[in-house]
N, CA, C and O atoms as a GROMACS GRO file, in nm:
protein
  336
    1MET      N    1   0.108  -0.091  -0.030
    1MET     CA    2   0.017   0.020  -0.011
    1MET      C    3   0.093   0.082   0.023
    1MET      O    4   0.169   0.064   0.118
    2GLN      N    5   0.080   0.271  -0.136
    2GLN     CA    6   0.089   0.309  -0.088
    2GLN      C    7   0.119   0.425   0.022
    2GLN      O    8   0.021   0.464   0.084
    3SER      N    9   0.250   0.485   0.053
    3SER     CA   10   0.214   0.495   0.217
    3SER      C   11   0.180   0.624   0.225
    3SER      O   12   0.195   0.687   0.330
    4SER      N   13   0.123   0.687   0.099
    4SER     CA   14   0.033   0.837   0.078
    4SER      C   15  -0.104   0.746   0.106
    4SER      O   16  -0.202   0.818   0.086
    5LEU      N   17  -0.118   0.694   0.121
    5LEU     CA   18  -0.251   0.646   0.135
    5LEU      C   19  -0.308   0.639   0.248
    5LEU      O   20  -0.419   0.678   0.283
    6ILE      N   21  -0.186   0.561   0.330
    6ILE     CA   22  -0.198   0.501   0.467
    6ILE      C   23  -0.195   0.629   0.508
    6ILE      O   24  -0.264   0.628   0.610
    7GLY      N   25  -0.143   0.779   0.485
    7GLY     CA   26  -0.146   0.857   0.562
    7GLY      C   27  -0.334   0.949   0.566
    7GLY      O   28  -0.390   1.046   0.617
    8LYS      N   29  -0.348   0.890   0.519
    8LYS     CA   30  -0.506   0.908   0.471
    8LYS      C   31  -0.566   0.802   0.593
    8LYS      O   32  -0.623   0.810   0.702
    9ILE      N   33  -0.541   0.751   0.546
    9ILE     CA   34  -0.620   0.626   0.615
    9ILE      C   35  -0.629   0.651   0.838
    9ILE      O   36  -0.722   0.651   0.918
   10GLU      N   37  -0.506   0.664   0.849
   10GLU     CA   38  -0.482   0.736   0.923
   10GLU      C   39  -0.539   0.858   1.001
   10GLU      O   40  -0.563   0.851   1.122
   11LYS      N   41  -0.564   0.989   0.914
   11LYS     CA   42  -0.653   1.097   0.926
   11LYS      C   43  -0.757   1.057   0.975
   11LYS      O   44  -0.802   1.102   1.081
   12ALA      N   45  -0.827   0.944   0.888
   12ALA     CA   46  -0.964   0.981   0.849
   12ALA      C   47  -0.997   0.918   0.969
   12ALA      O   48  -1.110   0.935   1.016
   13LYS      N   49  -0.904   0.839   1.033
   13LYS     CA   50  -0.944   0.696   1.162
   13LYS      C   51  -0.901   0.870   1.268
   13LYS      O   52  -0.977   0.866   1.364
   14ARG      N   53  -0.844   0.955   1.274
   14ARG     CA   54  -0.862   1.067   1.357
   14ARG      C   55  -0.976   1.162   1.320
   14ARG      O   56  -1.022   1.219   1.419
   15TYR      N   57  -1.036   1.196   1.200
   15TYR     CA   58  -1.150   1.269   1.174
   15TYR      C   59  -1.285   1.159   1.246
   15TYR      O   60  -1.394   1.190   1.296
   16ALA      N   61  -1.239   1.059   1.230
   16ALA     CA   62  -1.376   1.016   1.297
   16ALA      C   63  -1.385   1.016   1.413
   16ALA      O   64  -1.501   0.999   1.452
   17GLN      N   65  -1.286   1.031   1.515
   17GLN     CA   66  -1.313   1.056   1.637
   17GLN      C   67  -1.330   1.190   1.709
   17GLN      O   68  -1.324   1.197   1.832
   18GLU      N   69  -1.354   1.319   1.614
   18GLU     CA   70  -1.401   1.447   1.649
   18GLU      C   71  -1.527   1.456   1.545
   18GLU      O   72  -1.500   1.516   1.441
   19PRO      N   73  -1.634   1.416   1.555
   19PRO     CA   74  -1.782   1.452   1.543
   19PRO      C   75  -1.834   1.591   1.525
   19PRO      O   76  -1.940   1.591   1.464
   20GLU      N   77  -1.803   1.678   1.551
   20GLU     CA   78  -1.855   1.805   1.510
   20GLU      C   79  -1.692   1.905   1.443
   20GLU      O   80  -1.649   2.019   1.458
   21ARG      N   81  -1.639   1.758   1.354
   21ARG     CA   82  -1.605   1.870   1.254
   21ARG      C   83  -1.654   1.866   1.126
   21ARG      O   84  -1.632   1.928   1.022
   22VAL      N   85  -1.752   1.741   1.172
   22VAL     CA   86  -1.930   1.702   1.032
   22VAL      C   87  -2.069   1.806   1.049
   22VAL      O   88  -2.159   1.769   1.125
   23THR      N   89  -2.078   1.893   1.001
   23THR     CA   90  -2.199   1.956   1.017
   23THR      C   91  -2.261   1.892   0.893
   23THR      O   92  -2.206   1.916   0.786
   24ILE      N   93  -2.415   1.779   0.895
   24ILE     CA   94  -2.473   1.752   0.872
   24ILE      C   95  -2.573   1.863   0.812
   24ILE      O   96  -2.632   1.929   0.898
   25SER      N   97  -2.608   1.901   0.649
   25SER     CA   98  -2.727   1.978   0.685
   25SER      C   99  -2.877   1.963   0.601
   25SER      O  100  -2.990   1.984   0.645
   26ASN      N  101  -2.830   1.914   0.449
   26ASN     CA  102  -2.917   1.791   0.448
   26ASN      C  103  -2.894   1.630   0.423
   26ASN      O  104  -2.777   1.596   0.408
   27PHE      N  105  -3.006   1.521   0.416
   27PHE     CA  106  -3.011   1.479   0.515
   27PHE      C  107  -3.167   1.372   0.433
   27PHE      O  108  -3.239   1.426   0.349
   28SER      N  109  -3.186   1.251   0.469
   28SER     CA  110  -3.217   1.113   0.422
   28SER      C  111  -3.214   1.010   0.502
   28SER      O  112  -3.109   0.996   0.564
   29ALA      N  113  -3.308   0.923   0.523
   29ALA     CA  114  -3.327   0.836   0.559
   29ALA      C  115  -3.403   0.677   0.599
   29ALA      O  116  -3.524   0.658   0.587
   30GLU      N  117  -3.338   0.607   0.632
   30GLU     CA  118  -3.526   0.525   0.571
   30GLU      C  119  -3.492   0.424   0.735
   30GLU      O  120  -3.390   0.357   0.750
   31PHE      N  121  -3.569   0.434   0.807
   31PHE     CA  122  -3.596   0.387   0.914
   31PHE      C  123  -3.671   0.304   0.966
   31PHE      O  124  -3.780   0.335   1.014
   32ARG      N  125  -3.592   0.109   0.966
   32ARG     CA  126  -3.685   0.040   0.987
   32ARG      C  127  -3.740   0.025   1.143
   32ARG      O  128  -3.663   0.012   1.239
   33GLY      N  129  -3.868   0.029   1.153
   33GLY     CA  130  -3.950   0.040   1.325
   33GLY      C  131  -4.012  -0.069   1.320
   33GLY      O  132  -3.999  -0.138   1.220
   34GLU      N  133  -4.097  -0.112   1.427
   34GLU     CA  134  -4.153  -0.205   1.450
   34GLU      C  135  -4.256  -0.282   1.405
   34GLU      O  136  -4.281  -0.402   1.411
   35ASN      N  137  -4.330  -0.153   1.344
   35ASN     CA  138  -4.433  -0.243   1.241
   35ASN      C  139  -4.421  -0.216   1.159
   35ASN      O  140  -4.492  -0.286   1.087
   36ASP      N  141  -4.342  -0.112   1.077
   36ASP     CA  142  -4.337  -0.015   0.995
   36ASP      C  143  -4.206   0.038   0.900
   36ASP      O  144  -4.135   0.079   0.992
   37ARG      N  145  -4.165   0.052   0.837
   37ARG     CA  146  -4.047   0.124   0.729
   37ARG      C  147  -4.111   0.308   0.689
   37ARG      O  148  -4.186   0.348   0.601
   38HIS      N  149  -4.042   0.376   0.797
   38HIS     CA  150  -4.046   0.508   0.770
   38HIS      C  151  -3.947   0.638   0.699
   38HIS      O  152  -3.838   0.646   0.757
   39THR      N  153  -3.965   0.738   0.584
   39THR     CA  154  -3.869   0.816   0.566
   39THR      C  155  -3.871   0.952   0.633
   39THR      O  156  -3.958   1.035   0.660
   40LEU      N  157  -3.748   0.941   0.648
   40LEU     CA  158  -3.699   1.033   0.751
   40LEU      C  159  -3.634   1.162   0.658
   40LEU      O  160  -3.581   1.135   0.550
   41SER      N  161  -3.639   1.272   0.695
   41SER     CA  162  -3.529   1.364   0.613
   41SER      C  163  -3.504   1.486   0.708
   41SER      O  164  -3.562   1.486   0.817
   42LEU      N  165  -3.427   1.584   0.677
   42LEU     CA  166  -3.364   1.755   0.714
   42LEU      C  167  -3.338   1.752   0.686
   42LEU      O  168  -3.275   1.661   0.632
   43SER      N  169  -3.357   1.946   0.677
   43SER     CA  170  -3.328   2.011   0.596
   43SER      C  171  -3.350   2.171   0.609
   43SER      O  172  -3.461   2.206   0.649
   44ASP      N  173  -3.308   2.215   0.596
   44ASP     CA  174  -3.246   2.339   0.629
   44ASP      C  175  -3.293   2.352   0.747
   44ASP      O  176  -3.396   2.412   0.776
   45GLY      N  177  -3.216   2.294   0.826
   45GLY     CA  178  -3.284   2.269   0.953
   45GLY      C  179  -3.396   2.171   1.073
   45GLY      O  180  -3.403   2.157   1.195
   46LYS      N  181  -3.443   2.139   0.997
   46LYS     CA  182  -3.604   2.126   0.995
   46LYS      C  183  -3.604   1.985   0.922
   46LYS      O  184  -3.546   1.958   0.817
   47TRP      N  185  -3.725   1.854   1.043
   47TRP     CA  186  -3.723   1.724   1.060
   47TRP      C  187  -3.793   1.695   1.016
   47TRP      O  188  -3.892   1.765   1.038
   48HIS      N  189  -3.812   1.608   0.947
   48HIS     CA  190  -3.949   1.503   0.838
   48HIS      C  191  -3.960   1.397   0.915
   48HIS      O  192  -3.858   1.368   0.976
   49CYS      N  193  -4.090   1.303   0.938
   49CYS     CA  194  -4.063   1.188   0.940
   49CYS      C  195  -4.235   1.120   0.911
   49CYS      O  196  -4.314   1.120   1.005
   50ASN      N  197  -4.277   1.062   0.766
   50ASN     CA  198  -4.352   0.979   0.765
   50ASN      C  199  -4.461   0.953   0.811
   50ASN      O  200  -4.560   0.963   0.739
   51CYS      N  201  -4.475   0.897   0.990
   51CYS     CA  202  -4.487   0.828   1.045
   51CYS      C  203  -4.608   0.936   1.119
   51CYS      O  204  -4.585   1.054   1.146
   52HIS      N  205  -4.772   0.846   1.149
   52HIS     CA  206  -4.827   0.919   1.240
   52HIS      C  207  -4.789   0.993   1.310
   52HIS      O  208  -4.785   1.114   1.287
   53PHE      N  209  -4.740   0.920   1.448
   53PHE     CA  210  -4.708   1.068   1.511
   53PHE      C  211  -4.627   1.147   1.493
   53PHE      O  212  -4.595   1.201   1.598
   54PHE      N  213  -4.574   1.183   1.406
   54PHE     CA  214  -4.444   1.306   1.370
   54PHE      C  215  -4.594   1.405   1.293
   54PHE      O  216  -4.591   1.524   1.322
   55ALA      N  217  -4.694   1.367   1.216
   55ALA     CA  218  -4.775   1.437   1.212
   55ALA      C  219  -4.925   1.510   1.295
   55ALA      O  220  -5.012   1.587   1.254
   56GLN      N  221  -4.906   1.459   1.398
   56GLN     CA  222  -4.973   1.474   1.539
   56GLN      C  223  -4.843   1.612   1.603
   56GLN      O  224  -4.852   1.731   1.573
   57TRP      N  225  -4.758   1.566   1.673
   57TRP     CA  226  -4.674   1.623   1.776
   57TRP      C  227  -4.536   1.694   1.695
   57TRP      O  228  -4.471   1.788   1.740
   58GLY      N  229  -4.507   1.616   1.550
   58GLY     CA  230  -4.438   1.733   1.512
   58GLY      C  231  -4.292   1.704   1.563
   58GLY      O  232  -4.195   1.779   1.554
   59GLU      N  233  -4.300   1.567   1.622
   59GLU     CA  234  -4.159   1.507   1.689
   59GLU      C  235  -4.187   1.341   1.632
   59GLU      O  236  -4.288   1.296   1.578
   60CYS      N  237  -4.065   1.276   1.662
   60CYS     CA  238  -4.121   1.123   1.677
   60CYS      C  239  -3.994   1.042   1.732
   60CYS      O  240  -3.894   1.113   1.745
   61VAL      N  241  -3.978   0.890   1.772
   61VAL     CA  242  -3.892   0.815   1.827
   61VAL      C  243  -3.795   0.841   1.746
   61VAL      O  244  -3.684   0.857   1.797
   62HIS      N  245  -3.811   0.854   1.574
   62HIS     CA  246  -3.741   0.767   1.448
   62HIS      C  247  -3.680   0.867   1.438
   62HIS      O  248  -3.565   0.867   1.394
   63ILE      N  249  -3.741   0.975   1.476
   63ILE     CA  250  -3.621   1.156   1.465
   63ILE      C  251  -3.557   1.147   1.579
   63ILE      O  252  -3.436   1.128   1.564
   64MET      N  253  -3.596   1.155   1.696
   64MET     CA  254  -3.475   1.160   1.827
   64MET      C  255  -3.401   1.037   1.805
   64MET      O  256  -3.284   1.056   1.837
   65THR      N  257  -3.420   0.929   1.767
   65THR     CA  258  -3.346   0.791   1.736
   65THR      C  259  -3.172   0.914   1.690
   65THR      O  260  -3.069   0.940   1.752
   66LEU      N  261  -3.235   0.961   1.531
   66LEU     CA  262  -3.128   1.003   1.439
   66LEU      C  263  -3.033   1.077   1.482
   66LEU      O  264  -2.918   1.085   1.437
   67GLN      N  265  -3.109   1.168   1.629
   67GLN     CA  266  -3.112   1.255   1.626
   67GLN      C  267  -2.920   1.224   1.765
   67GLN      O  268  -2.811   1.280   1.773
   68ARG      N  269  -2.994   1.096   1.847
   68ARG     CA  270  -2.887   1.117   1.944
   68ARG      C  271  -2.740   0.997   1.881
   68ARG      O  272  -2.633   0.983   1.939
   69LEU      N  273  -2.772   0.948   1.789
   69LEU     CA  274  -2.648   0.928   1.620
   69LEU      C  275  -2.652   0.948   1.598
   69LEU      O  276  -2.644   0.879   1.496
   70LEU      N  277  -2.687   1.160   1.538
   70LEU     CA  278  -2.602   1.209   1.502
   70LEU      C  279  -2.504   1.298   1.582
   70LEU      O  280  -2.395   1.328   1.534
   71GLY      N  281  -2.537   1.334   1.684
   71GLY     CA  282  -2.495   1.410   1.777
   71GLY      C  283  -2.436   1.575   1.753
   71GLY      O  284  -2.506   1.671   1.721
   72LYS      N  285  -2.315   1.575   1.774
   72LYS     CA  286  -2.300   1.687   1.688
   72LYS      C  287  -2.227   1.714   1.543
   72LYS      O  288  -2.118   1.771   1.530
   73MET      N  289  -2.301   1.666   1.445
   73MET     CA  290  -2.317   1.658   1.304
   73MET      C  291  -2.396   1.704   1.346
   73MET      O  292  -2.302   1.761   1.401
   74LEU      N  293  -2.537   1.772   1.405
   74LEU     CA  294  -2.627   1.777   1.284
   74LEU      C  295  -2.575   1.986   1.353
   74LEU      O  296  -2.507   2.029   1.446
   75PRO      N  297  -2.659   2.053   1.238
   75PRO     CA  298  -2.677   2.173   1.340
   75PRO      C  299  -2.727   2.204   1.420
   75PRO      O  300  -2.774   2.098   1.461
   76LEU      N  301  -2.783   2.337   1.536
   76LEU     CA  302  -2.769   2.339   1.639
   76LEU      C  303  -2.943   2.343   1.641
   76LEU      O  304  -3.011   2.322   1.742
   77GLN      N  305  -2.993   2.375   1.509
   77GLN     CA  306  -3.142   2.395   1.517
   77GLN      C  307  -3.183   2.222   1.508
   77GLN      O  308  -3.299   2.187   1.530
   78ALA      N  309  -3.098   2.143   1.482
   78ALA     CA  310  -3.175   2.004   1.410
   78ALA      C  311  -3.187   1.924   1.567
   78ALA      O  312  -3.263   1.848   1.628
   79ASP      N  313  -3.038   2.010   1.587
   79ASP     CA  314  -3.060   1.861   1.769
   79ASP      C  315  -3.124   1.895   1.911
   79ASP      O  316  -3.093   1.952   2.015
   80THR      N  317  -3.246   1.818   1.850
   80THR     CA  318  -3.308   1.847   1.999
   80THR      C  319  -3.312   1.815   2.143
   80THR      O  320  -3.360   1.843   2.253
   81SER      N  321  -3.160   1.668   2.014
   81SER     CA  322  -3.166   1.583   2.116
   81SER      C  323  -3.145   1.607   2.328
   81SER      O  324  -3.192   1.524   2.407
   82GLN      N  325  -3.091   1.697   2.359
   82GLN     CA  326  -3.076   1.781   2.437
   82GLN      C  327  -3.187   1.816   2.549
   82GLN      O  328  -3.195   1.822   2.672
   83GLN      N  329  -3.276   1.837   2.426
   83GLN     CA  330  -3.423   1.861   2.510
   83GLN      C  331  -3.544   1.765   2.549
   83GLN      O  332  -3.651   1.782   2.609
   84VAL      N  333  -3.450   1.607   2.462
   84VAL     CA  334  -3.586   1.498   2.528
   84VAL      C  335  -3.462   1.370   2.618
   84VAL      O  336  -3.506   1.273   2.680
   0.00000   0.00000   0.00000
């Protein structure tokens, strides 16, 4: 393996330990819940989920889970995990 590639791999490992370097601005994902699959998205700091609970409350377990997983990589307005 070339030494320049080894250096990049090491740098990637170091960056992965510093998630605050990344800010996710637009994001979409499929969440496999216990009863159904749900489509989630983040756009302009606002979340959306196609589950029924989100339609009523503007928040849901699927979004709360992603907020916890993504943590520091979310823009401030999209990371409400400290509130839940």
